[in-house]
DRENVORO-784051 format. One line per 3 residues: their letters; for each residue x negated, y negated, z of N, C-alpha, C, CB. Coordinates in nm, 4 decimals, decimal comma, padded with zeros to 6 digits. Glycine has a CB too. Layout:
% residues N
A = X:Y:Z:X:Y:Z:X:Y:Z:X:Y:Z | ... .
***
This chain:
% residues 84
MSL = -00,1627:-02,0573:-00,1108:-00,0518:-01,9685:-00,0702:00,0803:-02,0186:-00,1266:-00,0429:-01,9587:00,0842 | 00,1593:-01,9041:-00,1370:00,3121:-01,9442:-00,1839:00,4038:-01,9608:-00,0539:00,3843:-01,8171:-00,2875 | 00,4656:-02,0558:-00,0167:00,5459:-02,0870:00,0926:00,6928:-02,0874:00,0430:00,5028:-02,2211:00,1550 .
VHV = 00,7838:-02,0191:00,1264:00,9058:-02,0100:00,1034:00,9831:-02,0772:00,2076:00,9368:-01,8840:00,0859 | 01,0553:-02,1767:00,1918:01,1299:-02,2368:00,2869:01,2762:-02,1777:00,2988:01,1303:-02,3789:00,2575 | 01,3131:-02,1370:00,4175:01,4522:-02,0861:00,4459:01,5349:-02,1993:00,5003:01,4516:-01,9656:00,5488 .
PGG = 01,6349:-02,2538:00,4255:01,7084:-02,3486:00,4832:01,7413:-02,3349:00,6571:01,8330:-02,3464:00,3979 | 01,7330:-02,4107:00,7301:01,7502:-02,3983:00,8824:01,6528:-02,2870:00,9292:01,9079:-02,3603:00,9254 | 01,5518:-02,2561:00,8622:01,4547:-02,1598:00,9404:01,3455:-02,1824:00,9236:01,4576:-02,0335:00,9197 .
PLL = 01,2254:-02,0764:00,9435:01,1013:-02,1208:00,9478:01,0479:-02,1032:00,7895:01,0191:-02,0396:01,0624 | 00,9267:-02,1656:00,7847:00,8682:-02,1168:00,6446:00,7964:-02,0007:00,6323:00,7823:-02,2062:00,5908 | 00,8195:-01,9263:00,5346:00,7691:-01,7710:00,5288:00,6618:-01,7750:00,4291:00,8890:-01,6550:00,4811 .
LPA = 00,5657:-01,6673:00,4434:00,4519:-01,6393:00,3722:00,4775:-01,5070:00,3112:00,3285:-01,6439:00,4566 | 00,4124:-01,4813:00,1840:00,4127:-01,3503:00,1211:00,3062:-01,2674:00,2014:00,3788:-01,3596:-00,0394 | 00,3706:-01,1476:00,2459:00,2736:-01,0677:00,3200:00,1252:-01,0213:00,2613:00,3463:-00,9501:00,3509 .
DEV = 00,1411:-00,9792:00,1193:00,0395:-00,9620:00,0462:-00,0583:-01,0687:00,0420:00,0806:-00,9338:-00,0659 | -00,0224:-01,1923:00,0484:-00,1193:-01,3195:00,0481:-00,1776:-01,3220:00,1589:-00,0607:-01,4530:00,0299 | -00,0978:-01,3018:00,2898:-00,1502:-01,3174:00,4250:-00,2771:-01,1979:00,4611:-00,0138:-01,3019:00,5304 .
THL = -00,2332:-01,0831:00,4104:-00,3455:-00,9631:00,4290:-00,4545:-01,0035:00,3343:-00,2884:-00,7994:00,3880 | -00,4354:-01,0493:00,2301:-00,5547:-01,0857:00,1106:-00,6282:-01,1901:00,2000:-00,4912:-01,1632:-00,0625 | -00,5705:-01,2786:00,2390:-00,6604:-01,3959:00,3159:-00,7333:-01,3338:00,4446:-00,5562:-01,5309:00,3724 .
LRR = -00,6462:-01,2691:00,5194:-00,7179:-01,1754:00,6445:-00,8791:-01,1073:00,5864:-00,5901:-01,0172:00,6873 | -00,8311:-01,0323:00,4867:-00,9527:-00,9527:00,4314:-01,0752:-01,0296:00,3945:-00,9137:-00,8791:00,3087 | -01,0431:-01,1509:00,2885:-01,1275:-01,2123:00,2333:-01,2098:-01,2998:00,3704:-01,0538:-01,2938:00,1141 .
LAT = -01,1383:-01,3584:00,4862:-01,1895:-01,4148:00,5732:-01,3103:-01,3116:00,6342:-01,0808:-01,4596:00,6601 | -01,2258:-01,1808:00,6604:-01,3251:-01,0861:00,7486:-01,4651:-01,0732:00,6472:-01,2431:-00,9085:00,7837 | -01,4518:-01,0455:00,5011:-01,5602:-01,0249:00,4142:-01,6467:-01,1568:00,4276:-01,5098:-00,9942:00,2639 .
RWL = -01,6074:-01,2687:00,4341:-01,6943:-01,4049:00,4460:-01,7676:-01,3792:00,5835:-01,5932:-01,5606:00,4496 | -01,7004:-01,3517:00,6761:-01,7740:-01,3461:00,8232:-01,9157:-01,2501:00,8194:-01,6567:-01,2717:00,9454 | -01,8600:-01,1294:00,7477:-01,9896:-01,0344:00,7397:-02,0859:-01,0887:00,6413:-01,9541:-00,8813:00,6940 .
DSA = -02,0594:-01,1472:00,5355:-02,1627:-01,2030:00,4638:-02,2359:-01,2922:00,5304:-02,1228:-01,2571:00,3573 | -02,1662:-01,3957:00,6064:-02,2440:-01,4949:00,6646:-02,3195:-01,4443:00,7741:-02,1669:-01,6028:00,7051 | -02,2995:-01,3418:00,8422:-02,3893:-01,2851:00,9689:-02,4684:-01,1979:00,8989:-02,3100:-01,2052:01,0982 .
SEE = -02,4849:-01,1695:00,7703:-02,5920:-01,0866:00,7092:-02,6786:-01,1581:00,6551:-02,5545:-00,9980:00,6173 | -02,6531:-01,3003:00,5861:-02,7235:-01,3868:00,4876:-02,7981:-01,4829:00,5774:-02,6227:-01,4637:00,3813 | -02,7351:-01,5221:00,6803:-02,8042:-01,6368:00,7392:-02,8493:-01,5970:00,8817:-02,7102:-01,7653:00,7418 .
EES = -02,9834:-01,5707:00,8841:-03,0459:-01,5392:00,9879:-03,0134:-01,6385:01,1204:-03,1834:-01,5355:00,9450 | -03,0100:-01,7790:01,0829:-03,0104:-01,8762:01,1823:-02,8528:-01,9223:01,1786:-03,1246:-01,9977:01,1513 | -02,7659:-01,8397:01,1489:-02,6347:-01,8882:01,1603:-02,5529:-01,8879:01,3119:-02,5617:-01,8054:01,0615 .
GLE = -02,6442:-01,8191:01,3682:-02,6065:-01,8186:01,5127:-02,5083:-01,6958:01,5565:-02,5351:-01,9577:01,5445 | -02,4691:-01,6432:01,4569:-02,3547:-01,5231:01,4717:-02,4285:-01,4014:01,5084:-02,2649:-01,4898:01,3275 | -02,3713:-01,3316:01,6104:-02,4003:-01,2021:01,6472:-02,3321:-01,1021:01,5659:-02,3709:-01,1835:01,7805 .
RKT = -02,4176:-01,0229:01,5315:-02,3646:-00,9099:01,4249:-02,2703:-00,8218:01,4805:-02,4767:-00,8176:01,3691 | -02,2834:-00,7861:01,6212:-02,1917:-00,6924:01,6738:-02,0483:-00,7708:01,6884:-02,2492:-00,6330:01,8161 | -02,0619:-00,8975:01,7469:-01,9382:-00,9804:01,7638:-01,8675:-00,9961:01,6228:-01,9759:-01,1277:01,8268 .
VEA = -01,9308:-01,0443:01,5192:-01,8638:-01,0374:01,4072:-01,8038:-00,9110:01,3558:-01,9387:-01,0826:01,3245 | -01,8591:-00,8180:01,3708:-01,8148:-00,6682:01,3327:-01,6757:-00,6776:01,4015:-01,9229:-00,5294:01,3976 | -01,6930:-00,6729:01,5293:-01,5631:-00,6709:01,6144:-01,4404:-00,7562:01,5840:-01,5976:-00,7074:01,7452 .
LVD = -01,4773:-00,8832:01,5259:-01,3805:-00,9693:01,4752:-01,3182:-00,9238:01,3395:-01,4408:-01,1010:01,4629 | -01,3982:-00,8708:01,2728:-01,3912:-00,8101:01,1315:-01,2897:-00,6886:01,1417:-01,5459:-00,7574:01,0768 | -01,3327:-00,5951:01,2295:-01,2473:-00,4740:01,2650:-01,1019:-00,5151:01,3177:-01,3231:-00,3869:01,3798 .
SLT = -01,1024:-00,6453:01,4021:-00,9487:-00,6825:01,4508:-00,8815:-00,7468:01,3144:-00,9455:-00,8100:01,5952 | -00,9273:-00,8387:01,2529:-00,8665:-00,8883:01,1268:-00,8145:-00,7885:01,0283:-00,9619:-00,9670:01,0581 | -00,9064:-00,6803:01,0161:-00,8627:-00,5730:00,9211:-00,7628:-00,5090:00,9741:-00,9605:-00,4778:00,8845 .
EVA = -00,7635:-00,4576:01,1124:-00,6502:-00,3887:01,1683:-00,5153:-00,4624:01,1566:-00,6781:-00,3615:01,3092 | -00,5311:-00,5943:01,1858:-00,4042:-00,6753:01,1599:-00,3343:-00,6831:01,0431:-00,4238:-00,7930:01,1811 | -00,4301:-00,6746:00,9222:-00,3942:-00,6564:00,7805:-00,3524:-00,5276:00,7636:-00,5010:-00,6848:00,6866 .
DRI = -00,3991:-00,4329:00,7957:-00,3384:-00,2923:00,7821:-00,2274:-00,2878:00,8222:-00,3972:-00,1920:00,8420 | -00,1822:-00,3471:00,9573:-00,0620:-00,3066:01,0192:00,0476:-00,4097:00,9445:-00,0725:-00,3198:01,1927 | 00,0234:-00,5087:00,8967:00,1044:-00,5738:00,8119:00,1509:-00,5026:00,6932:00,0451:-00,6824:00,7767 .
DAE = 00,0473:-00,4444:00,6253:00,0757:-00,3687:00,4972:00,1443:-00,2376:00,5480:-00,0657:-00,3369:00,4054 | 00,1319:-00,1531:00,6329:00,2173:-00,0652:00,6844:00,3347:-00,0858:00,7122:00,1819:-00,0255:00,7689 | 00,3408:-00,1894:00,7841:00,4949:-00,2233:00,8088:00,5679:-00,2905:00,6892:00,5098:-00,3241:00,9335 .
CIA = 00,5259:-00,3440:00,6207:00,5765:-00,3569:00,4722:00,6098:-00,2493:00,3916:00,4880:-00,4174:00,3971 | 00,5202:-00,1660:00,3879:00,5569:-00,0573:00,3020:00,6807:00,0338:00,3850:00,4126:00,0350:00,2674 | 00,6686:00,0320:00,5052:00,7808:00,1041:00,5809:00,9322:00,0461:00,5479:00,7510:00,0882:00,7433 .
LVP = 00,9226:-00,0853:00,5027:01,0557:-00,1443:00,4728:01,0950:-00,1276:00,3341:01,0594:-00,2877:00,5044 | 01,0275:-00,0762:00,2446:01,0859:-00,0408:00,1071:01,1452:00,0780:00,1030:00,9926:-00,0387:00,0030 | 01,2580:00,0595:00,0653:01,3791:00,1541:00,0666:01,3370:00,2663:-00,0623:01,5424:00,0567:00,0346 .
FHG = 01,3297:00,3796:-00,0064:01,3284:00,4834:-00,0939:01,4479:00,5840:-00,0996:01,2152:00,5489:-00,0675 | 01,4453:00,6628:-00,2400:01,5681:00,7315:-00,2235:01,5223:00,8595:-00,3222:01,7144:00,6351:-00,2706 | 01,5871:00,9738:-00,3013:01,5556:01,1170:-00,3743:01,4738:01,1857:-00,3094:01,4986:01,1144:-00,5065 .
GEG = 01,4355:01,2999:-00,3721:01,3610:01,3766:-00,3320:01,3813:01,4475:-00,1935:01,2624:01,3169:-00,3443 | 01,2997:01,5335:-00,1565:01,3241:01,5861:-00,0149:01,3471:01,4964:00,0897:01,2194:01,6605:00,0287 | 01,4287:01,5277:00,1547:01,4720:01,4292:00,2950:01,5076:01,2681:00,2748:01,3339:01,4261:00,4059 .
GRS = 01,5280:01,2533:00,1169:01,5693:01,1305:00,0871:01,4596:01,0246:00,0520:01,6452:01,0906:00,1932 | 01,3334:01,0838:00,0511:01,2412:00,9857:00,0097:01,1512:01,0559:-00,0829:01,1676:00,9200:00,1255 | 01,1609:01,0069:-00,2073:01,0864:01,0663:-00,3344:00,9418:00,9813:-00,3425:01,1881:01,0423:-00,4892 .
GVP = 00,9374:00,8726:-00,2887:00,8094:00,7843:-00,3149:00,8240:00,6791:-00,4123:00,6947:00,8660:-00,3632 | 00,9491:00,6965:-00,4693:00,9992:00,5968:-00,6065:01,0634:00,4942:-00,5212:01,1246:00,6717:-00,7379 | 01,0307:00,3572:-00,5286:01,1307:00,2473:-00,4719:01,2351:00,2612:-00,5629:01,0773:00,0898:-00,4655 .
EGR = 01,3721:00,2191:-00,4870:01,4922:00,1947:-00,5365:01,4811:00,0999:-00,6701:01,5749:00,1354:-00,4243 | 01,5656:00,1466:-00,7625:01,5899:00,0353:-00,8683:01,4736:00,0710:-00,9661:01,5812:-00,1328:-00,8053 | 01,3936:00,1841:-00,9582:01,2973:00,1680:-01,0645:01,3071:00,3253:-01,1296:01,1337:00,1162:-01,0024 .
***
Protein backbone atom coordinates (compact mmCIF):
# COMPACT_ATOMS: atom_id res chain seq x y z
CA MET A 1 0.00 0.00 0.00
CA SER A 2 1.10 3.52 -0.73
CA LEU A 3 1.36 5.61 2.40
CA VAL A 4 1.26 9.39 2.34
CA HIS A 5 2.65 11.23 5.33
CA VAL A 6 1.23 14.64 6.01
CA PRO A 7 3.72 16.64 8.08
CA GLY A 8 2.21 17.10 11.51
CA GLY A 9 -0.70 14.87 10.54
CA PRO A 10 -1.67 11.24 10.18
CA LEU A 11 -0.56 8.71 7.60
CA LEU A 12 -3.00 8.56 4.70
CA LEU A 13 -3.89 5.63 2.44
CA PRO A 14 -5.30 5.97 -1.08
CA ALA A 15 -9.00 5.07 -0.95
CA ASP A 16 -8.84 2.86 -4.03
CA GLU A 17 -6.14 0.73 -2.40
CA VAL A 18 -8.19 0.41 0.79
CA THR A 19 -11.34 -0.65 -1.07
CA HIS A 20 -9.35 -3.08 -3.21
CA LEU A 21 -7.88 -4.63 -0.05
CA LEU A 22 -11.33 -4.94 1.57
CA ARG A 23 -12.78 -6.63 -1.50
CA ARG A 24 -9.83 -9.03 -1.84
CA LEU A 25 -10.13 -9.95 1.84
CA ALA A 26 -13.86 -10.61 1.40
CA THR A 27 -13.18 -12.82 -1.63
CA ARG A 28 -10.49 -14.76 0.23
CA TRP A 29 -12.86 -15.38 3.16
CA LEU A 30 -15.51 -16.74 0.79
CA ASP A 31 -12.95 -18.95 -0.93
CA SER A 32 -11.71 -20.29 2.40
CA ALA A 33 -15.20 -21.05 3.62
CA SER A 34 -16.05 -22.84 0.36
CA GLU A 35 -12.84 -24.79 -0.20
CA GLU A 36 -11.99 -26.03 3.24
CA GLU A 37 -14.62 -28.21 4.85
CA GLU A 38 -12.59 -28.34 8.05
CA SER A 39 -11.83 -24.62 8.17
CA GLY A 40 -14.19 -24.14 11.08
CA LEU A 41 -15.78 -21.22 9.26
CA GLU A 42 -19.57 -21.08 9.20
CA ARG A 43 -20.74 -20.11 5.72
CA LYS A 44 -23.52 -17.78 6.97
CA THR A 45 -21.13 -15.97 9.31
CA VAL A 46 -18.56 -15.54 6.55
CA GLU A 47 -21.24 -14.25 4.18
CA ALA A 48 -22.36 -11.69 6.78
CA LEU A 49 -18.77 -10.52 7.26
CA VAL A 50 -18.24 -10.35 3.49
CA ASP A 51 -21.41 -8.28 3.12
CA SER A 52 -20.16 -5.89 5.81
CA LEU A 53 -16.73 -5.49 4.20
CA THR A 54 -18.27 -4.95 0.78
CA GLU A 55 -20.67 -2.37 2.20
CA VAL A 56 -17.78 -0.43 3.76
CA ALA A 57 -15.83 -0.55 0.47
CA ASP A 58 -18.91 0.63 -1.45
CA ARG A 59 -19.46 3.51 0.99
CA ILE A 60 -15.83 4.62 0.66
CA ASP A 61 -16.11 4.51 -3.14
CA ALA A 62 -19.38 6.47 -3.12
CA GLU A 63 -18.02 9.13 -0.78
CA CYS A 64 -14.89 9.54 -2.92
CA ILE A 65 -16.97 9.83 -6.09
CA ALA A 66 -19.11 12.49 -4.40
CA LEU A 67 -15.95 14.53 -3.70
CA VAL A 68 -14.92 14.71 -7.36
CA PRO A 69 -15.76 18.20 -8.64
CA PHE A 70 -17.88 18.25 -11.81
CA HIS A 71 -18.77 21.14 -14.11
CA GLY A 72 -20.97 21.94 -17.09
CA GLY A 73 -24.11 20.20 -18.25
CA GLU A 74 -27.52 20.52 -16.70
CA GLY A 75 -27.43 21.67 -13.11
CA GLY A 76 -23.65 22.10 -13.24
CA ARG A 77 -22.87 18.37 -13.31
CA SER A 78 -21.94 16.94 -16.69
CA GLY A 79 -20.30 13.76 -15.51
CA VAL A 80 -16.94 15.05 -16.69
CA PRO A 81 -14.37 15.76 -13.95
CA GLU A 82 -12.92 19.25 -13.92
CA GLY A 83 -9.70 19.65 -15.85
CA ARG A 84 -10.62 17.07 -18.51
